[in-house]
Each structure stands twice: as C-alpha cells, then as structure tokens.
Backbone as numpy.savetxt, mean C-alpha at the origin, in Angstrom:
# Nx Ny Nz CAx CAy CAz Cx Cy Cz
13.37 13.21 -14.32 11.96 12.86 -14.36 11.16 14.17 -14.43
10.26 14.24 -15.40 9.46 15.45 -15.51 8.20 15.36 -14.64
7.52 16.45 -14.53 6.34 16.55 -13.66 5.25 15.53 -14.04
5.03 15.36 -15.34 3.99 14.41 -15.79 4.33 12.98 -15.38
5.60 12.60 -15.54 6.03 11.26 -15.14 5.88 11.06 -13.63
6.26 12.07 -12.88 6.13 12.00 -11.43 4.67 11.85 -11.01
3.80 12.62 -11.66 2.37 12.53 -11.34 1.79 11.17 -11.69
2.24 10.58 -12.80 1.77 9.25 -13.18 2.19 8.21 -12.13
3.42 8.31 -11.69 3.90 7.38 -10.66 3.13 7.60 -9.36
2.92 8.86 -9.00 2.18 9.16 -7.77 0.78 8.54 -7.83
0.12 8.66 -8.96 -1.23 8.09 -9.08 -1.19 6.57 -8.98
-0.17 5.95 -9.55 -0.05 4.49 -9.45 0.22 4.05 -8.01
1.00 4.82 -7.29 1.24 4.52 -5.87 -0.09 4.59 -5.11
-0.84 5.65 -5.35 -2.14 5.83 -4.68 -3.11 4.71 -5.05
-3.17 4.35 -6.32 -4.09 3.28 -6.75 -3.72 1.93 -6.16
-2.42 1.60 -6.17 -2.01 0.32 -5.59 -2.26 0.27 -4.09
-1.94 1.34 -3.41 -2.20 1.39 -1.97 -3.70 1.32 -1.70
-4.49 2.01 -2.51 -5.94 1.97 -2.35 -6.50 0.58 -2.58
-5.96 -0.14 -3.55 -6.39 -1.53 -3.78 -6.09 -2.38 -2.54
-4.94 -2.14 -1.95 -4.60 -2.88 -0.72 -5.61 -2.57 0.38
-5.97 -1.30 0.53 -6.93 -0.92 1.57 -8.28 -1.60 1.36
-8.73 -1.64 0.12 -10.01 -2.30 -0.19 -9.98 -3.76 0.24
-8.90 -4.43 -0.06 -8.76 -5.84 0.30 -8.69 -6.00 1.82
-7.99 -5.11 2.49 -7.90 -5.19 3.95 -9.26 -5.00 4.60
-10.08 -4.14 4.04 -11.45 -3.99 4.55 -12.25 -5.28 4.36
-12.01 -5.96 3.24 -12.67 -7.25 3.01 -12.22 -8.28 4.05
-10.94 -8.24 4.40 -10.41 -9.18 5.39 -11.12 -8.98 6.72
-11.31 -7.74 7.13 -12.00 -7.47 8.40 -13.43 -7.99 8.34
-14.11 -7.76 7.21 -15.47 -8.30 7.04 -15.46 -9.83 7.06
-14.46 -10.42 6.43 -14.34 -11.89 6.44 -14.15 -12.42 7.85
-13.40 -11.71 8.67 -13.24 -12.13 10.06 -14.58 -12.09 10.79
-15.33 -11.03 10.55 -16.66 -10.91 11.18 -17.57 -12.06 10.79
-17.40 -12.53 9.55 -18.27 -13.58 9.02 -17.66 -14.98 9.15
-16.58 -15.08 9.93 -15.90 -16.37 10.15 -15.56 -17.09 8.85
-14.99 -16.36 7.92 -14.58 -16.94 6.64 -13.41 -17.89 6.83
-13.17 -18.66 5.80 -12.08 -19.62 5.79 -10.73 -18.92 5.93
-9.86 -19.48 6.74 -8.55 -18.89 6.99 -7.72 -18.80 5.71
-7.87 -19.76 4.83 -7.11 -19.73 3.57 -7.50 -18.54 2.72
-8.78 -18.23 2.68 -9.25 -17.06 1.92 -8.67 -15.78 2.52
-8.71 -15.69 3.84 -8.19 -14.51 4.52 -6.69 -14.36 4.26
-5.94 -15.45 4.37 -4.50 -15.40 4.14 -4.17 -15.03 2.70
-4.97 -15.53 1.76 -4.77 -15.19 0.35 -4.98 -13.69 0.13
-6.01 -13.13 0.77 -6.28 -11.70 0.65 -5.19 -10.87 1.30
-4.67 -11.32 2.43 -3.56 -10.60 3.07 -2.34 -10.57 2.16
-2.06 -11.68 1.51 -0.93 -11.72 0.58 -1.16 -10.78 -0.59
-2.38 -10.76 -1.11 -2.70 -9.88 -2.23 -2.54 -8.40 -1.83
-3.04 -8.06 -0.66 -2.90 -6.68 -0.17 -1.42 -6.35 0.01
-0.66 -7.27 0.56 0.77 -7.06 0.74 1.46 -6.84 -0.61
1.07 -7.62 -1.62 1.66 -7.48 -2.95 1.41 -6.08 -3.53
0.21 -5.55 -3.32 -0.09 -4.19 -3.78 0.79 -3.16 -3.06
0.98 -3.35 -1.77 1.82 -2.42 -1.00 3.26 -2.49 -1.49
3.75 -3.68 -1.72 5.12 -3.85 -2.21 5.29 -3.16 -3.57
4.32 -3.34 -4.44 4.38 -2.70 -5.76 4.43 -1.18 -5.63
3.57 -0.63 -4.78 3.54 0.82 -4.57 4.86 1.29 -3.95
5.37 0.52 -3.02 6.62 0.90 -2.35 7.79 0.91 -3.32
7.82 -0.06 -4.23 8.89 -0.10 -5.23 8.84 1.13 -6.13
7.63 1.56 -6.49 7.50 2.77 -7.31 8.02 3.99 -6.56
7.64 4.10 -5.30 8.09 5.21 -4.48 9.61 5.20 -4.36
10.19 4.03 -4.13 11.63 3.90 -3.97 12.36 4.32 -5.25
11.80 3.95 -6.39 12.40 4.33 -7.67 12.50 5.85 -7.79
11.45 6.54 -7.40 11.46 8.00 -7.45 12.50 8.55 -6.47
12.49 8.04 -5.26 13.42 8.54 -4.25 14.86 8.32 -4.69
15.16 7.15 -5.22 16.52 6.87 -5.68 16.91 7.81 -6.82
15.96 8.17 -7.66 16.22 9.09 -8.76 16.57 10.49 -8.28
16.07 10.85 -7.12 16.35 12.20 -6.61 17.80 12.35 -6.16
18.46 11.23 -5.88 19.84 11.28 -5.42 20.75 11.84 -6.52
20.47 11.49 -7.76 21.31 11.93 -8.87 20.75 13.16 -9.59
19.53 13.54 -9.27 18.91 14.68 -9.96 18.71 15.82 -8.97
19.65 16.73 -8.96 19.60 17.85 -8.02 18.46 18.82 -8.32
17.92 18.75 -9.53 16.83 19.66 -9.90 15.46 19.13 -9.49
15.43 17.93 -8.92 14.14 17.32 -8.54 13.44 18.15 -7.48
12.18 18.43 -7.75 11.34 19.15 -6.79 10.08 18.33 -6.58
9.92 17.75 -5.39 8.71 16.96 -5.14 7.47 17.84 -5.19
6.38 17.24 -5.60 5.15 18.02 -5.62 4.14 17.44 -4.63
3.07 18.16 -4.44 2.08 17.79 -3.43 1.46 16.42 -3.72
1.23 16.09 -4.98 0.62 14.80 -5.31 1.53 13.65 -4.90
2.82 13.78 -5.15 3.75 12.71 -4.76 3.83 12.59 -3.24
3.84 13.71 -2.56 3.87 13.69 -1.10 2.60 13.03 -0.56
1.47 13.34 -1.19 0.20 12.70 -0.80 0.28 11.19 -1.05
0.87 10.79 -2.17 1.00 9.36 -2.49 1.84 8.65 -1.43
2.94 9.30 -1.00 3.77 8.71 0.04 3.00 8.57 1.35
2.25 9.59 1.69 1.46 9.56 2.92 0.42 8.45 2.86
-0.24 8.34 1.72 -1.25 7.30 1.53 -0.63 5.91 1.66
0.50 5.72 1.00 1.19 4.44 1.06 1.56 4.06 2.49
2.15 4.99 3.23 2.59 4.66 4.57 1.41 4.43 5.52
0.34 5.17 5.33 -0.85 4.97 6.16 -1.43 3.58 5.93
-1.56 3.20 4.66 -2.16 1.90 4.35 -1.20 0.77 4.69
0.09 1.02 4.62 1.05 0.02 5.08 0.85 -0.24 6.57
0.59 0.80 7.33 0.30 0.63 8.76 -0.99 -0.16 8.95
-2.00 0.12 8.12 -3.25 -0.63 8.20 -3.00 -2.11 7.91
-2.13 -2.40 6.95 -1.78 -3.78 6.64 -1.17 -4.46 7.86
-0.22 -3.79 8.50 0.43 -4.37 9.68 -0.57 -4.61 10.80
-1.46 -3.67 11.02 -2.47 -3.83 12.07 -3.44 -4.96 11.73
-3.86 -5.03 10.47 -4.78 -6.10 10.05 -4.14 -7.47 10.21
-2.86 -7.58 9.85 -2.16 -8.86 10.06 -2.18 -9.26 11.53
-1.97 -8.28 12.40 -1.98 -8.56 13.83 -3.38 -8.94 14.30
-4.40 -8.27 13.81 -5.77 -8.61 14.17 -6.09 -10.04 13.74
-5.68 -10.41 12.54 -5.92 -11.77 12.05 -5.22 -12.78 12.95
-3.99 -12.46 13.33 -3.24 -13.36 14.23 -3.98 -13.55 15.55
-4.46 -12.46 16.11 -5.23 -12.54 17.36 -6.53 -13.31 17.16
-7.19 -13.05 16.05 -8.47 -13.71 15.74 -8.28 -15.23 15.65
-7.17 -15.64 15.05 -6.90 -17.07 14.90 -6.63 -17.75 16.24
-6.24 -16.99 17.24 -6.00 -17.57 18.58 -7.27 -17.82 19.35
-8.35 -17.18 18.95 -9.57 -17.30 19.76 -10.27 -18.63 19.58
C-alpha cells in the first residue's frame, strides 16, 4: 500500500467516524426533546453502521501490515485510528445513556 492509498483510507475512517459522531450528537438532542424511541434507535443503528465501516477499513490496513514489512504508518492514519476509537467510545456511552433514559 502506498502513502496516497493509506491517506485515502485514513480520511475515509475519519469521515465515517465523524458521521457517527454527528448522529450521536443528534441522539443526545433527541433525548432532551423526548423524541420517539424508534427514531433514536434508528439513529443509533446508523451511527453504529458508520463505526463498523470505519473499523473494517482500519482492520484492512492493519492486516496488510502483517505481510508488508516495509509498511510505515503515518501520522494521518494514527490520527484516524485515534478518532475512530474515541468515537466508538462515544457510541458505547450514548447507547448506555439511551438505556438509562428509557428506564426513567
């Protein structure tokens, strides 16, 4: 994998994770506004789908490094991984908040 390909994948990871974050922020606003549970659950699934897509891209790169000894990660890819894992944590926390909210 060349540097340009790696950077393209890194940007896609960041964009997909960012899309998930945007949706998760909407979910929190929907909770504040007592939105329909079905809408909230649909948005959680959509955010999760974005995270899964980003994670699959990251995994593809990581698996490629096993056979390519010349692979040198760059700062953009490392940033993409950090972004993905941070927003994945936000997804988990938001799911828990929704679960608690539904109990009230």
